[in-house]
N, C-alpha and C positions, 0 to 999 in steps of 0.2 A: 277381238280386241274388246279391251275393258272400254266401258263409256259410251257402248253402241247398243242400240236396241235389237232384241231378235223378233222377228215377226212370223205368224204362224202363216203357211200356204194359203192363198186366195186373198190375202189383203190387199186391198188396192194400191198400186204404187205411189197414188197421187197423196195418201195420207202415211206413207211410211216415212221413216226417219233415218234410214240406212244406206242412204245414196252414197256411191262413191265414184269417181272419175278421174279423168286426167285431164290437164290443164295446159295449153300450148300457148306461147307467146308468138304475137303477130303483129305487123304492122296495121293490119285492119280485121279486127275480129270477126265483124259482121260478114265479110265475104269471105272468109275461111270457113265460116259455119256456113254458109250458102253452099259452098263447094261441097262441104262432107255431108250436109243435109241431101243434096243431089245424088253424090256419089253412094250413099248407103241407103238412101230411102228412109232417112230418120228425118223426125220433127227438130225444128227449132224450138227449142223448150224454154229458152230464156234469152233475154238482150235487154242491156242497159247501155250507157254510154261507151262503156269502156269494155264490154265484155258479151260473151253470146256464148250458148251451148247447144250442143245436139243430143237427143237421147232416143233410143231405138223405142219401138212400140211396146214391147215388154221388159221387163225388168227394171233395175235401180242403178244401171250405170250411164254414164254420160260422157261426153267428150267436150271440153270448153275452151274456150280462145278469150286471152286478155290481152288488151292492146299493149304494146312495149314499145315505147318511143326509142329509137336510136336500134331496132330490131336488126340483128345480123343473122342471115340464115345460116344453118349449120353446114359445113363441108362435107359431102359425101363423095368418095371415101375420106378419111381424117386427113388433113394436110398440117404440117407443121405451121404454128402461129395463126392458123386458121380458127374460127369458132366451131369448138367439136359437136358431134351429135352425142347427146347424151341417152335419148331413146328414140325408138321408132315404132309406127303403128304396123300390126300385121293384120291380112284381111283373107279368109279362106274363100276361094272362089271355084265355082264348078265349069265356066267358063272363060278360060284366060283371055282368049283374043276378044271377047265380047267386054271383059271387064277393063284391060287394057285400051281398048277404043273409046269405052264410056268415060275412063279417067283422063284421055287426052282431049277429048271433047268439051270436058269440064275446066280445061286448063291445066291439067298434071303434065308431067314430062317424065322418061325414062332418065333414070339415072345413068350419066356415062360409064359407072364402074357396076357389073352384075357379077356378084360373085359366086350364084349358085343357079345351076341349071335350070332347077324346077321352082324358082321364085324370081318375080321380077320386082328391082327397086324402082319405086317411082318418088318424085319430088313434088309435093302440093303446091300450090301456085305461091306460098310463103316459103317455099323450099325445105320444110319438113320432108324426111324420108318415111315412104311407107310400103310395105311389102305386098305382093299378091302372089297366093300361092295355090297351086292346084289343090282340092279337097285330096285329105289322105296323105299328103306329102310332108306335111309339118314344116315348121321353119324353124 
């Protein structure tokens, strides 16, 4: 993309200026950051009054959360007249049973609709769908 710097390999991520991420709206961005931090083992990289972000130990990607007053969770599957899901997160796992148990322990729940045998659709505490799939199966 024009306007973004290119960095040589080995440049510390803390001094890079090519970060990219996904931002989800939430009624409580700090709680959702804690959920994903625990789920993924990522650090909480940023917090302010109305937002928070988590980042993996390597790379320049992040997952952020911003406060949204009047937040309405997306419906999964889509329902006429309801807030539609416009995106979801995918996470490859090597032990689906352990990943599901961990996600439940942290407050996620399985979605009622499961369209694929090799993928489990979960809903995070704010209702955003995310998928857990066995390594090599793709989504």
